[in-house]
GUFI-736334 format. One record per residue (C-alpha): x, y, z; residue number from 1; residue in one letter. Coordinates in steps of 0.02 Angstrom, whole numbers, padded with zeros to 5 digits, always signed. Layout:
BEGIN
REC   east  north     up   k r
REC      X      Y      Z NUM A
...
This chain:
BEGIN
REC   east  north     up   k r
REC +01596 -00981 -01407   1 M
REC +01680 -01131 -01336   2 P
REC +01862 -01106 -01284   3 P
REC +01918 -01246 -01406   4 A
REC +01835 -01149 -01552   5 H
REC +01927 -00990 -01506   6 E
REC +02094 -01081 -01516   7 K
REC +02045 -01170 -01675   8 L
REC +02004 -01001 -01754   9 K
REC +02181 -00942 -01714  10 R
REC +02259 -01101 -01774  11 L
REC +02160 -01123 -01935  12 T
REC +02181 -00943 -01985  13 R
REC +02366 -00952 -01960  14 R
REC +02369 -01113 -02061  15 R
REC +02277 -01029 -02205  16 R
REC +02402 -00884 -02206  17 Q
REC +02548 -01005 -02211  18 L
REC +02467 -01105 -02349  19 V
REC +02435 -00948 -02454  20 N
REC +02618 -00900 -02426  21 E
REC +02678 -01072 -02479  22 K
REC +02575 -01065 -02640  23 V
REC +02646 -00888 -02686  24 R
REC +02828 -00952 -02654  25 L
REC +02799 -01109 -02758  26 L
REC +02732 -01016 -02905  27 N
REC +02884 -00893 -02895  28 R
REC +03006 -01036 -02878  29 L
REC +02932 -01133 -03023  30 Q
REC +02933 -00979 -03134  31 A
REC +03116 -00943 -03093  32 D
REC +03163 -01125 -03126  33 L
REC +03073 -01120 -03290  34 Q
REC +03169 -00961 -03338  35 A
REC +03345 -01017 -03290  36 V
REC +03336 -01211 -03298  37 C
REC +03175 -01281 -03374  38 P
REC +03250 -01457 -03388  39 G
REC +03272 -01464 -03197  40 L
REC +03089 -01433 -03166  41 L
REC +03037 -01568 -03296  42 Q
REC +03115 -01701 -03177  43 I
REC +02961 -01693 -03068  44 T
REC +02839 -01570 -03154  45 G
REC +02792 -01495 -02984  46 Q
REC +02914 -01408 -02866  47 A
REC +02813 -01456 -02708  48 D
REC +02879 -01633 -02696  49 N
REC +02976 -01649 -02536  50 L
REC +03122 -01750 -02614  51 W
REC +03138 -01620 -02755  52 F
REC +03147 -01475 -02634  53 L
REC +03282 -01565 -02533  54 R
REC +03379 -01600 -02686  55 F
REC +03356 -01415 -02745  56 L
REC +03432 -01339 -02583  57 I
REC +03568 -01472 -02545  58 C
REC +03693 -01347 -02623  59 R
REC +03707 -01159 -02614  60 G
REC +03709 -01143 -02806  61 E
REC +03590 -01245 -02918  62 I
REC +03728 -01260 -03050  63 T
REC +03814 -01374 -02929  64 Q
REC +03671 -01497 -02942  65 L
REC +03726 -01548 -03112  66 A
REC +03887 -01626 -03033  67 H
REC +03815 -01721 -02888  68 L
REC +03874 -01899 -02873  69 R
REC +03752 -02046 -02865  70 N
REC +03801 -02087 -02680  71 T
REC +03758 -01903 -02634  72 T
REC +03588 -01917 -02725  73 L
REC +03542 -02080 -02633  74 L
REC +03586 -01997 -02466  75 G
REC +03449 -01867 -02490  76 L
REC +03290 -01911 -02399  77 A
REC +03158 -01969 -02520  78 G
REC +03275 -01994 -02666  79 V
REC +03280 -02176 -02711  80 G
REC +03353 -02266 -02859  81 K
REC +03211 -02211 -02977  82 T
REC +03227 -02026 -02939  83 Y
REC +03415 -02036 -02934  84 A
REC +03413 -02108 -03112  85 A
REC +03300 -01968 -03171  86 Q
REC +03417 -01841 -03101  87 I
REC +03572 -01918 -03179  88 R
REC +03480 -01919 -03345  89 A
REC +03453 -01733 -03322  90 W
REC +03637 -01703 -03272  91 Q
REC +03698 -01769 -03441  92 Q
REC +03601 -01625 -03534  93 T
REC +03590 -01495 -03395  94 A
REC +03591 -01316 -03460  95 Q
REC +03574 -01151 -03367  96 F
REC +03520 -00975 -03421  97 G
REC +03630 -00825 -03407  98 E
REC +03522 -00766 -03256  99 E
REC +03572 -00916 -03154 100 V
REC +03710 -00821 -03062 101 A
REC +03585 -00705 -02966 102 W
REC +03422 -00803 -02987 103 V
REC +03498 -00966 -02923 104 G
REC +03520 -00911 -02742 105 P
REC +03339 -00844 -02743 106 M
REC +03280 -01013 -02797 107 I
REC +03375 -01100 -02658 108 V
REC +03308 -00971 -02530 109 A
REC +03129 -00998 -02586 110 D
REC +03151 -01189 -02579 111 G
REC +03213 -01174 -02397 112 R
REC +03069 -01066 -02348 113 R
REC +02944 -01185 -02430 114 V
REC +03016 -01331 -02332 115 L
REC +03009 -01231 -02175 116 A
REC +02828 -01183 -02213 117 L
REC +02782 -01365 -02244 118 L
REC +02856 -01416 -02075 119 A
REC +02761 -01275 -01985 120 E
REC +02599 -01320 -02072 121 I
REC +02622 -01500 -02021 122 G
REC +02648 -01448 -01840 123 E
REC +02490 -01341 -01847 124 L
REC +02389 -01485 -01917 125 D
REC +02441 -01596 -01770 126 R
REC +02391 -01459 -01653 127 E
REC +02227 -01426 -01740 128 I
REC +02179 -01610 -01739 129 A
REC +02218 -01617 -01552 130 A
REC +02114 -01461 -01514 131 T
REC +01970 -01524 -01626 132 A
REC +01949 -01678 -01513 133 E
REC +01881 -01566 -01380 134 A
REC +01745 -01499 -01495 135 S
REC +01583 -01598 -01501 136 S
REC +01530 -01491 -01650 137 F
REC +01686 -01540 -01748 138 A
REC +01653 -01726 -01700 139 A
REC +01478 -01711 -01772 140 T
REC +01542 -01643 -01936 141 M
REC +01683 -01770 -01940 142 S
REC +01543 -01901 -01956 143 S
REC +01489 -01824 -02126 144 I
REC +01581 -01910 -02271 145 P
REC +01702 -01787 -02350 146 G
REC +01725 -01673 -02207 147 F
REC +01910 -01694 -02171 148 G
REC +02013 -01635 -02023 149 A
REC +02054 -01464 -02095 150 T
REC +01882 -01418 -02159 151 C
REC +01789 -01476 -02003 152 K
REC +01909 -01377 -01891 153 A
REC +01890 -01220 -02000 154 E
REC +01700 -01236 -01996 155 L
REC +01697 -01259 -01808 156 A
REC +01812 -01113 -01781 157 A
REC +01717 -00992 -01894 158 E
REC +01542 -01048 -01847 159 I
REC +01584 -01050 -01660 160 G
REC +01413 -01091 -01593 161 T
REC +01239 -01115 -01668 162 L
REC +01166 -01003 -01535 163 D
REC +01223 -00861 -01646 164 R
REC +01095 -00905 -01778 165 F
REC +00905 -00897 -01783 166 L
REC +00893 -01054 -01880 167 G
REC +00975 -01162 -02018 168 E
REC +00934 -01034 -02146 169 A
REC +01035 -00908 -02058 170 S
REC +01179 -01032 -02047 171 L
REC +01166 -01069 -02230 172 A
REC +01180 -00879 -02271 173 L
REC +01329 -00861 -02158 174 Y
REC +01413 -01005 -02251 175 L
REC +01374 -00930 -02419 176 G
REC +01270 -01076 -02468 177 M
REC +01111 -00987 -02506 178 S
REC +01055 -00816 -02580 179 A
REC +00945 -00677 -02513 180 L
REC +00774 -00656 -02586 181 D
REC +00771 -00501 -02699 182 N
REC +00596 -00508 -02769 183 S
REC +00488 -00352 -02787 184 S
REC +00316 -00339 -02859 185 G
REC +00299 -00452 -03012 186 K
REC +00489 -00471 -03020 187 R
REC +00568 -00623 -02937 188 T
REC +00755 -00646 -02904 189 G
REC +00893 -00666 -02777 190 T
REC +01050 -00576 -02735 191 K
REC +01217 -00628 -02653 192 A
REC +01219 -00592 -02466 193 P
REC +01360 -00482 -02389 194 R
REC +01357 -00563 -02218 195 Q
REC +01458 -00712 -02283 196 V
REC +01610 -00781 -02189 197 N
REC +01728 -00806 -02334 198 T
REC +01839 -00931 -02237 199 R
REC +01691 -01037 -02188 200 A
REC +01625 -01030 -02364 201 K
REC +01787 -01091 -02439 202 A
REC +01797 -01235 -02314 203 A
REC +01616 -01280 -02349 204 M
REC +01644 -01281 -02537 205 M
REC +01791 -01398 -02520 206 V
REC +01700 -01514 -02396 207 A
REC +01547 -01518 -02502 208 T
REC +01650 -01569 -02657 209 A
REC +01726 -01709 -02562 210 H
REC +01564 -01763 -02489 211 H
REC +01485 -01770 -02662 212 M
REC +01624 -01888 -02718 213 A
REC +01591 -02005 -02567 214 S
REC +01400 -02016 -02563 215 V
REC +01303 -02073 -02717 216 P
REC +01140 -01988 -02671 217 R
REC +01228 -01822 -02651 218 S
REC +01314 -01851 -02821 219 R
REC +01140 -01879 -02899 220 A
REC +01080 -01718 -02822 221 Y
REC +01231 -01623 -02894 222 Y
REC +01198 -01705 -03067 223 D
REC +01018 -01657 -03057 224 K
REC +01063 -01475 -03031 225 K
REC +01185 -01478 -03173 226 R
REC +01054 -01550 -03283 227 A
REC +00941 -01410 -03237 228 A
REC +01068 -01290 -03309 229 G
REC +01167 -01239 -03154 230 K
REC +01355 -01209 -03158 231 T
REC +01473 -01319 -03056 232 H
REC +01486 -01193 -02913 233 N
REC +01298 -01160 -02913 234 Q
REC +01268 -01347 -02902 235 A
REC +01397 -01372 -02763 236 V
REC +01317 -01223 -02667 237 R
REC +01145 -01306 -02689 238 A
REC +01212 -01466 -02615 239 L
REC +01301 -01364 -02476 240 G
REC +01129 -01287 -02436 241 R
REC +01065 -01462 -02399 242 Q
REC +01217 -01500 -02298 243 L
REC +01196 -01343 -02193 244 A
REC +01025 -01408 -02149 245 R
REC +01100 -01574 -02103 246 V
REC +01237 -01498 -01994 247 I
REC +01107 -01397 -01904 248 W
REC +00993 -01548 -01875 249 S
REC +01131 -01660 -01818 250 L
REC +01203 -01538 -01694 251 T
REC +01034 -01490 -01624 252 K
REC +00986 -01677 -01598 253 H
REC +01163 -01730 -01548 254 Q
REC +01168 -01866 -01684 255 R
REC +01299 -01920 -01811 256 H
REC +01275 -01935 -01996 257 Y
REC +01202 -02100 -02058 258 E
REC +01190 -02166 -02237 259 I
REC +01032 -02277 -02249 260 R
C-alpha cells in the first residue's frame, strides 16, 4: 500500500470518529434545549450553526442569554443584524424550564465540545486534502463528478491498492456494490457478501448519490432501476457497481473520467 494511503486511512478513520461524536453531541444538545428552552432552538432550527453555538456558549448559564445587549450580540462572530434581531425577539418571550439550573451547564459544555470538534475536523480536512495530493488513485477518482475530497480520500485509504483484487468484480464486492451468487440447482438468487469494507461502502454510497445528481446519464440509469422495481438503495448500489468498473478501468489505464 502506498505510504500516502496508510496516512489517509488513519486520518479519515479519525475524522469519521469525530463526526460521529459530533452527531451524538448535537442530538443530545438539541434534546436538552427542547426540554428546557424550546424557544431558543426555534431561532435557528438546527443547533449546528456556528453563530448559534457561539451565542449559546458566550455565557456560563443559558438563562443569561435572555439579557444580552444588542452590542454584545453584534460582537459575536457570525451574528449580524438579522440574527441579532431574531435573538432580541426571542428575549422578549424567553422562558426556561425548571431543569435549566442543572441542564443549562450541560448544554454549554456540549456546545463548547461541538465547536472544538468542528475545529478539529476542519484541521483534519486540510491535512487529508494535502495528503491526497500525493495519491494518483485519489486524483483519478477526483475526476469523477460527485467524488468529493472526503469520499475520494476514504476510498483511497480503504482500497489501498488495486493489486489486492483479482479484478473489478472483486473490487465491487469489497465496496459492497454487488452481491454474491447464491444459485443452486433450479433455484437462482444472490446473498450479501460478508467481506465488505463498511467504511468504503458508506463513502461509495455517498459519492454515487452525488455523482448521480451531476451526470444525467447516470441519473437515467438510476431511474431505469427504480422503474424496474428496485428500492433507492438498490438502485444506488447498481449504479455504484458500474462506477466500480469505471474506477478499475481508469486506474489501470491511467486515465481520467470523461463525459462524452
